[in-house]
N, C-alpha and C positions, 0 to 999 in steps of 0.2 A: 696143847690146848689151841685148837685151830680157830682162825678168824672166819666168819661166815660171809660178811659183806662189808663194803666200804661205800659210803655215800657222801658227796660233797655238794655244797650249795654256795654259790658266789665266792668260791675259794680259788684264788689265782686265775688260771685260764678256764675254769669251769663255771658256767652258769648253773649247771646241774649235772651230776654224775652219780650213777649207781652201778656197782659191779658186784656180782656174787663170786666168791672165791672157791677154788678147787684145791686139790693137793699141789698141782703145778700150775702156776699162773704166769703167763708170758706177756709182759708189757712191751709193746713195740710200736714203731711209728717214727715219723720224721723228728728232727730236733725241735725242741721248744713247743711241743704240742700237749704236754701234760703228763707224760710218763713219770717223771721224777716227782711231780706234784703229788701223785697218789702215794708214793713212798714217803715224801716229806710230811704228809698228813699223819702217817703212822709214827714217824720220828718225833713229831711235835708232841704226840700223846706220850710216847716213851720218855721224852725229855722232861715231861711234867707229871709223870705217873705218881710220884710221891705226893705232890700237891693234890692231884685228882683223888687219890685214894683217901686222903684225909677228909676231903669235902663230902664224899659220897658214902662214908661209912657211919654217919650219924643219922639214924632213922628218925623221922618226925611223925609221931602218931601212927606208926606202922604203915605209912604210905609206901607204895611200891615205886613211885617216881621220886627219887631223892635229888634235891637241887642244892648245889653249892656255888658260891661266887668267889671269884679271884680278883683281888686288887691288881695283881700282875700275873701274867702268863709268860713263861720263859720262852721267847721266840728265838733267842740266840744262845746256844749252849754247845755241849759236847757233840750232839748228834746232828743238829741242823742250825743254820743261821738264816733267818728269814727277814731281817731288817725290822721295820716298825709295822704295827698292826694294820695301818692303812694300806700298806703295799700289798697285803694279802687279799684285799677285796677285789673281786672280779671287776674289771675296768668299766664294763657296761651294765653293772648291777642295777636292777630296778629299785632295790632297797639297800640299806646299809648293814644288813645282817649276813654274816658268813657262818657256815656250819660244817662241822666234821662229825660224821656219824659212823661208828664201827659196831657191827654186831658180832658177838662171840657166842659161846655155847648156849647160855641161858639169859643173856642180857644184851641190851643195846646201850652204848655210851654215846651221848650227844654233847659236843662242845660247840657253843655258839658265842658270837661276839657282835655287838653293835659297835660301830666305829667310835662312838663317843661314850661307851659304857664299859663296865667290867665284863670279863669272861664269865660264862655260866656253864656249869656241867650238870647233866641230868642223866640218871641211869634208870632204865626200865627193865625189870626182870620179866621175861616172857611167860605168860600164862601162870603166874605165881599167885597163890592164895596164902603163902607162908607169912605168918606173923610171929615167928619164933626167932630165937637167937641164930638159928641156921641161916636165916635170911641175911643177917648181918655178916655172917661168915662168907656168904656168896659175894657180897659187895666187897669185902676186904680182899677176897681172892681175885677180884677183877683186875687188880694191878699186875697179877702174874701173867695175864694174857699179853702184856706189853713188854715182857722180858724176852722179846725175840732177839735173835742174832742178826746183825747187820754188817755187811761188808760194802764199803764205799767203792766207787769206781777209782778213787784216788788211792789205790793200795800202795803199801810201802815199797820203795825201790830197792834194788840190790845194794846191800851193805855188808861190811865185814862183821859187824856186831849189831845186835838189836837190844832194845830195852827189856828189862824185867818188870813183871807186875804179878806179885803173889796174889793180889786180889782178883785180877782178871782170870788167872789160871784156876783159882778156887771156884769161880762162878762159871767156868767153861766159856770164857770169852777170849777171842783173839784180838780184841780191839777193833774199832771201826775201820782201820786201815790195814788190819792184819799184822800190826807191828809187834804183837806178842806171840806170833806163831812159833818162832824159834823157842821161846821159853816154854810154851805149852807142850810142844813136841818133846823137848828135853825132859820135862817133868812127867809127861803122860805117855812116853814112848811104848811102855809095856802094858798100857791099859787096854783091855779087850774091847773090841768094837761093841757099841751098844746095840747095833742091828747086825746080826750075824750074816744076813743075806748080802751085806756089802763087802764081805771078804773077797778079795781078788782071787781069781783062779790060780795065780802063780804064788800066792802067799802060803807059807807053811803054817803060820799061826794066825790068830785073830788080833794080834797086837796092832795098835794104831799106827806106829811109825812104819812098820813093815808094809802095811797096806797102803799108806800114803805113798811110799816109794813105788809100789807096783802100779798104783793108779796114775801117779805122775809119769811113770814110764809109758803110759798110753799117750802122753803129750810129747815127751822127750825120751826116745827109745833107750832102754837099758840104764836109765839113771837110778842112782841110789842116794837116799837122803840121810844125813846124820845131823843130830841136834845135840847141843850140850850147853850147860851153864858154865860161865867163867866167873867163879866167885870173887876172885881178887879184883876183877874189873866191874863187878856188879852188872854184867851184861850176859847175853846169850848169843850163840853163834849157830849158823847153818852152814854145812858144807855138802857138796855134791861129788859123786864119783860115777864113772861109767864103766860098765863091763864090755869087754870086746874079746870074743873067743873065750879062751881060758884065763884071760888076764883082766885086771882091773886098774883103772887109772888112779893117780894120786888124788887126794882130796882137793877140791876146787872151791874157792869162795864164790858167793853169788856174783861178785864183780867179774868173774871169768867164765860165767855161764850165761846163756841167752836170757835177756830181760824177761821174756814171757814165762820162763820156768818159775822164777821167784814171784812173779805177779800172780801165777796160777796156784802156787803152793797154799796160800790161805784159803782159797776156794775149795780145793780138794780136801784140805784138813777139816774145814768147817762142815763139809758134807759128811765126811766119815765119822766125825765125833758126835753127830746128831743122834737124837733118840726119837722114837715114834711120838708124835704129838708136838714136837718142836716146830717153831715157826722161824724160817730163815729167809732173809731178804738180801739179795745179791745184785749189785749193779754191774753190768757189762762183764760177765765172766769171761768173755772171749778176748778181752784186751790183750794185744801183743802175741796172740797165738796163731800158729799155722792152721789153715782150714781143717786138716786132718785132726789136729789136736783139739780144735773146737768141737768137731763132731764126736770125738771120743769123750770129751768132757760132758757133752749133752747126754750121752748114754748114761754116765754116772749120775747126772742130775735127775734123769728120768727114773733110774733105779732107786735113788734115795726117796723121791716123791712117792713112788709106788709102795714104799714101805711105811707110809704114814707120816712122813715129814712134810709140812706145808712149806712150799718154796714160792716166793714172789721174786720174779726175775725180770730185770730190765735188760733188753738186748737190742742191738742193731744188726745182729749176725744171721744171715741166711743159713750158715753152717750149723749154728746152734739150733735154729728152727728145724732144719732138715734132719739133724741128728735126733731130735725128739720125735719127729715124724717116723723115722726108721725104727726107733725104739718102740713106738706104738705098734707099727706093723709087725715087729718081732715079738710082741707080747710082753715086753718088759714093763710097760705101763698101759693102762686101759684108757680108752677114749673118755670115759666118765671121770677120770682122775686129772684131766688137764683142760685148760682153756687158754686161748689166745685173745688178748685185748689189743686191737689195733686202733691207735689214737691218731686223729687228724683234725685239722681245723675245719669248722663248719663254713660252708661257702658264704662269702660276703659277711663274715662275722669274725669276731675275735675269740669266740667261744670254741673250746675243744669238745669233740664228741668221740665216742668209742664204739667200735664194731666188734661184737663177739664172734669169734671164729672157733669152730670145733675141729680137732684132729680126729679123723675117722679111723675105723679099725684097720683099713688098708694103708693108712698113712697119708691119705689125701686130706685136703681141708674142705670145710663146708662151703666156703666162698673165698674169692680172691679179689678183693676190692682194688681199685686203682691206687697205686702207691704202696701196695703191700708187697714188699720184696720182689718188685718187678723191674728193678734197674738193670739187672743182667740182660733181660730180654730187650729193654729199651736201647742199651748200648750195642747189643748184638745186631739189632735191626739197623742201626746206623752204620755198622761195619759192612753188613751184607748188602744194604740198599743205598 
C-alpha cells in the first residue's frame, strides 16, 4: 500500500514542504538540509500508529473528517528520538503550529501540534460518500500503511553471533538496524522470493538465501552466505565463504570479512524479501561499499522498485545515483517510476527547500542545480587549473 505524498509545515528545517512519491524516491543533498527530517516524519507516525488508529476509528455522526486528541505523543521511542515537542518547531515559524500530513491510497492523515496544546490527528477519506461500516474498516486499515520496513544508517556491525527475535521474523522485520537478519535468513532460507523477477540470473532456485548470496556477490565477488540458529546460545550466526576456481574457502565469520559486506547484507535481504505494494525506507545503502558495489546495488534497488515496491532512499552517493540512471537507460525502471528530491538551504534563510529532478529515458536528468553531485567536477577543476 503505497504512500502518495508527504507535506510538512513548520517541522524542523521546513517552513513548508510538499513532495509527491513515486516507486523509487531518492532523497539527496548536503548534510543537515532536511533529508532525514522527511524520513523522521514517517517514523513518528509509525512510532505512534497504535495511538493514532485508536483515535481515528471512532466515527462521529458519520463525518468524514475524524479528529482525535493526544495527551501525549511518543517523540522518543524505538524508531526515532526527537527530544521535546518545542524542538520540532521550525525556528523562524510565523505561528506555533507544526503539521505532518501524509496521503495514502484513499485518505490523508494530518498530525498537528500547537506548542502549548495537545497533538491532534485528523483523517480525511478522499471523495467518499460512504456512511457504512466499510468506512470504519478503511479508517482501521489506515494503520497498515505505516507498517513499512525501515533500515537505519546505523546498521549492525560485524559480529560472531546476532540476537534472535521470533516476533520480528514472524512479521517480516529485520529490525531497524538489521540486527535480526541472521535469524530471518536462518528461518526463511528456503522461502521462495515473493517477486519472481528478483531471481538472480545465477540462482538455480527462487529460494531467498541462495538469491541473497548471488546478489551479494555483485558487491563482493564469489561470496556465499550461510545462516543458522544456535539454540543452546539463543543466538543466530552468519558465515561467509568464497569460491575460487573449483575450490571453496572455509567458512569465515563477519569479523574476518570486509565491513561493507555485513553492512550491505540487511539491505540486500530486505529488498529481496519484499512484496509488491510494500513500502521500504533505507538510509545510506552505499555505506562502506566500493563504487562498483554501490552501482550494482543501485541496479537491484531499481529492479525492486520497478516491480511495485515503494522505496524511499536517502543517499549521498553519486554511484547510487548513476547506477539508477543506467538502470533507467537499460529499461530496468521507467522514468515515471522514479524521482530525485534535491534538498538545500534557501538563500539567506534557515528554511530547507527541495528541487524535483526527473531521470529521463536516456539516463540523463532534467536539471543539474548547483550542489547536486557536482563535487567531482569542482575538485577536478582545481586539479586541472
